ROFI-11516 format. One line per 8 residues: number of its first residue (from 1); their letters; for each residue x, y, z of C-alpha. Coordinates in Angstrom, 1 decimal. Each point is the difference from the previous one (the first is absolute). Layout:
N
NUM = A = X/Y/Z ~ ... $
END
This chain:
236
1 = MAGLDELV = -79.4/12.5/61.5 ~ 3.3/-0.2/2.1 ~ 2.2/-0.8/-3.0 ~ -1.4/2.8/-2.1 ~ 0.4/2.5/2.9 ~ 3.6/-1.0/0.3 ~ 0.6/0.4/-3.7 ~ -1.6/3.4/0.0 $
9 = QRLQALGF = 2.4/1.0/2.8 ~ 3.0/-1.3/-2.0 ~ -1.1/2.0/-3.0 ~ -0.3/3.1/2.2 ~ 3.6/-0.5/1.1 ~ 0.8/0.2/-3.8 ~ -1.6/3.4/-0.4 ~ -3.7/-0.9/-0.6 $
17 = SQYEARAY = -2.7/1.6/2.0 ~ -2.5/-2.3/1.7 ~ -2.7/0.8/-2.6 ~ 2.5/-0.5/-2.9 ~ 1.1/-3.4/1.4 ~ -3.5/-1.2/0.5 ~ -1.1/1.2/-3.4 ~ 2.9/-1.8/-1.7 $
25 = CALLQKSP = -0.8/-3.2/1.9 ~ -3.6/0.3/-0.9 ~ 0.8/0.3/-3.7 ~ 2.2/-3.1/0.2 ~ -3.1/-1.9/1.3 ~ -2.4/1.4/-2.6 ~ 0.8/1.9/-3.2 ~ -0.6/1.8/-2.2 $
33 = ANGHEVAK = -2.3/2.0/2.3 ~ -1.6/3.4/0.1 ~ 0.6/2.4/3.0 ~ -3.1/-1.0/1.8 ~ 0.8/-3.7/-0.2 ~ 3.6/0.6/1.2 ~ -1.3/2.1/2.9 ~ -2.4/-2.8/1.0 $
41 = TAGIPTSK = 2.6/-2.8/-0.2 ~ 2.6/2.1/1.9 ~ -2.2/1.5/2.6 ~ 0.9/3.5/-1.0 ~ -2.4/3.0/0.0 ~ -1.3/0.7/-3.5 ~ 0.9/3.6/0.5 ~ 3.7/-1.0/0.3 $
49 = IYETLERL = 0.3/-2.8/-2.6 ~ 0.6/2.1/-3.1 ~ 2.8/2.1/1.4 ~ 1.5/-3.2/1.5 ~ -0.1/-1.7/-3.4 ~ 1.6/3.0/-1.7 ~ 2.9/0.0/2.5 ~ 0.5/-3.7/-0.7 $
57 = HQKGAVLV = 0.0/0.8/-3.7 ~ 2.7/2.6/0.5 ~ 2.0/-2.5/1.9 ~ -0.2/-2.5/-2.9 ~ -1.9/-2.5/2.1 ~ -3.3/-0.1/-2.0 ~ -1.2/0.2/-3.6 ~ -3.0/2.2/-1.0 $
65 = QRSEPTLW = -2.4/-0.2/-2.9 ~ -1.7/3.4/-0.5 ~ -3.4/-1.5/-1.0 ~ -3.5/0.5/1.3 ~ 0.3/-1.0/2.8 ~ 3.8/0.3/0.5 ~ 1.5/-3.4/0.7 ~ 3.0/-0.9/2.0 $
73 = APVPHRQL = 2.4/-2.9/0.2 ~ 3.1/-0.8/2.0 ~ 3.5/-0.1/-1.5 ~ 1.1/-3.6/0.4 ~ 1.3/-0.5/3.5 ~ 3.4/-1.3/-1.1 ~ 0.5/3.1/-2.2 ~ -1.0/2.3/2.9 $
81 = VATLRSRL = 2.4/-1.8/2.4 ~ 2.8/0.3/-2.5 ~ -0.6/3.7/-0.5 ~ -0.1/0.6/3.8 ~ 3.2/-2.0/0.5 ~ 1.7/2.0/-2.7 ~ -1.1/3.3/1.5 ~ 1.1/-1.1/3.5 $
89 = DTTFRAVE = 3.4/-1.1/-1.4 ~ 0.5/3.3/-1.7 ~ -0.9/1.8/3.2 ~ 2.3/-2.1/2.2 ~ 2.9/0.6/-2.4 ~ -0.6/3.7/0.1 ~ -0.2/0.1/3.8 ~ 3.1/-2.2/0.3 $
97 = QGLAQLGQ = 2.0/2.3/-2.3 ~ -1.3/3.1/1.8 ~ 0.9/-1.4/3.4 ~ 3.4/-1.1/-1.2 ~ 0.8/3.5/-1.1 ~ -1.1/1.4/3.3 ~ 2.1/-2.5/1.9 ~ 3.3/0.4/-1.9 $
105 = EQDTRLTW = 1.6/2.0/2.7 ~ -0.7/-2.5/2.8 ~ 3.0/-0.9/2.1 ~ 0.3/-3.8/-0.6 ~ 2.3/-0.3/3.0 ~ -2.9/0.5/2.5 ~ -1.4/-2.9/1.9 ~ -3.7/-0.3/0.6 $
113 = SLSGQGNI = -1.8/-1.9/2.8 ~ -2.9/-2.3/-0.8 ~ -2.5/-1.6/2.3 ~ -3.0/-2.3/-0.4 ~ -0.1/-3.4/-1.6 ~ -1.8/1.2/-3.1 ~ 2.3/3.0/-0.6 ~ 3.1/-2.1/0.4 $
121 = QASLRGAI = -1.2/-2.8/-2.3 ~ -0.8/2.7/-2.6 ~ 3.5/1.4/0.3 ~ 1.6/-3.4/-0.3 ~ -2.1/-0.8/-3.1 ~ 0.7/3.4/-1.5 ~ 3.7/-0.4/0.3 ~ -0.2/-3.3/-1.7 $
129 = DRTQRRLA = -2.2/1.4/-2.8 ~ 2.4/2.8/-0.7 ~ 3.1/-2.3/-0.2 ~ 1.3/-0.3/-3.5 ~ 3.4/-1.8/0.3 ~ 0.7/-1.7/3.3 ~ -1.9/-0.7/3.2 ~ 1.4/-1.2/3.4 $
137 = AILPDAEV = -2.6/-1.0/2.6 ~ -0.5/-1.7/3.3 ~ -3.7/-0.9/0.5 ~ -1.9/-1.7/2.8 ~ -2.3/-2.8/-1.0 ~ -3.2/2.2/0.1 ~ 1.6/2.7/-2.2 ~ 1.0/-2.6/-2.6 $
145 = DHLAAALQ = -3.7/-0.8/-0.4 ~ -1.0/3.7/-0.1 ~ 2.8/1.0/-2.5 ~ -0.2/-3.1/-2.2 ~ -1.6/1.8/-3.0 ~ 2.5/2.9/0.2 ~ 2.9/-2.5/0.1 ~ -1.4/-2.0/-2.9 $
153 = AAVARGVT = -0.4/3.3/-2.1 ~ 3.6/0.9/0.8 ~ 1.3/-3.3/-1.3 ~ -2.1/0.5/-3.1 ~ 1.6/3.3/-0.8 ~ 3.5/-1.4/0.4 ~ 1.0/1.1/3.5 ~ 2.8/-1.9/1.7 $
161 = IDLIVSDG = -1.3/-1.1/3.4 ~ 1.9/-1.0/3.1 ~ -2.7/-1.1/2.5 ~ 0.5/-1.3/3.5 ~ -2.9/-1.9/1.7 ~ -0.4/-2.5/2.8 ~ 0.1/-3.7/-0.5 ~ -3.7/-0.4/0.1 $
169 = AVVDLPKS = -0.9/2.8/-2.4 ~ -1.9/-0.9/-3.2 ~ 1.5/2.0/-2.9 ~ -1.8/-0.2/-3.3 ~ 2.5/1.5/-2.4 ~ 0.9/-1.4/-3.4 ~ 3.4/-1.7/-0.2 ~ 2.6/2.4/-1.5 $
177 = ARVRISRH = 3.7/0.6/0.0 ~ -0.9/3.5/1.2 ~ -1.9/-1.2/3.1 ~ 2.0/-1.1/3.0 ~ -2.0/-1.2/3.1 ~ 1.9/-0.7/3.2 ~ -1.6/-1.4/3.2 ~ 0.8/0.4/3.6 $
185 = PAAQAEDE = -1.4/-1.8/3.1 ~ -2.5/2.2/1.8 ~ 1.4/-0.7/3.4 ~ -1.2/3.1/1.7 ~ -3.2/2.1/-0.1 ~ 2.1/3.0/-1.2 ~ 0.6/-2.0/-3.2 ~ -3.6/0.4/-1.0 $
193 = RLAVVVGD = -0.1/3.8/0.8 ~ 2.8/1.3/-2.3 ~ -0.8/1.0/-3.6 ~ 2.6/1.6/-2.3 ~ -0.5/1.1/-3.6 ~ 2.7/1.7/-2.0 ~ -0.8/1.0/-3.6 ~ 2.8/0.7/-2.5 $
201 = GEETVLAD = 2.4/0.8/2.8 ~ -1.9/3.3/0.6 ~ -3.5/-0.3/1.6 ~ -0.1/-1.8/3.3 ~ -2.8/-1.0/2.4 ~ 0.9/-1.5/3.4 ~ -2.8/-1.2/2.1 ~ -0.6/-1.5/3.5 $
209 = LAQDRPQA = -3.3/-1.8/-0.4 ~ -0.7/-0.5/3.6 ~ -3.7/-0.9/0.3 ~ -0.8/2.6/2.7 ~ 1.7/3.0/-1.6 ~ 1.6/-0.5/-3.5 ~ 2.5/2.7/-0.9 ~ 2.2/0.7/-3.1 $
217 = MWTHHPAV = 2.3/2.4/-1.7 ~ 0.1/0.9/-3.7 ~ 2.9/1.8/-1.7 ~ 2.0/0.5/-3.1 ~ 3.2/0.7/2.0 ~ 2.8/-1.9/-1.8 ~ 1.8/-0.9/3.3 ~ -3.1/-1.6/1.4 $
225 = AMLAEEHV = -0.6/-2.0/-3.2 ~ 3.6/-1.2/0.0 ~ -0.2/-1.1/3.7 ~ -3.3/-1.7/-0.6 ~ 1.3/-1.9/-3.0 ~ 3.0/-1.1/2.0 ~ -2.3/-1.3/2.7 ~ -1.9/-2.1/-2.6 $
233 = RTFD = 3.4/-1.5/-1.1 ~ 0.8/-1.0/3.6 ~ -2.6/-2.8/-0.4 ~ 1.9/-1.6/-2.8 $
END
């Protein structure tokens, strides 16, 4: 079953072995069940099923009744997903804190080069996501679409936004006194290549999104941020 195989792969990405993922899915389909029944439903060798179920029990994914024979049942899937999400959130927070401590001595005046459409879009989105107070941006039409969710989230957390787009861009942002959208005629091809994002007057991404070879720079240099914000204001 293609859908089940994909689900097993996704559970593996969350730390389950293939046998564990298949056993848990088998129990969702039929439970309570003894080890032999789980092995048959999941297609797992009988010699491996009991150690697999015990590992699932240690992970809090299954319930066990020590009877004769021993019976197994899955923890409800919503409860399992909530537990996994909580564990991942805890891990991400710990990693973020650890990385932040390692990176405290980084020279924020350095400027970094970026290439590739995906990398540049991720950097533009990240700069918007990290903005807490004010955002200045110039975005081509295509990037308005790609960054719509990040812009909407910024508005929701109270960020003041100064956004420059072309006349034809469709901008789906809630009306607010903190959101100012200015438009310019896209008279030249270069107008649809330039992307500028400045977050809180500190983090800056400047991109040339030429189709053949997109390039960008990312920096926290204060002078670059000031010049980029001034460039956004020239469109007023």
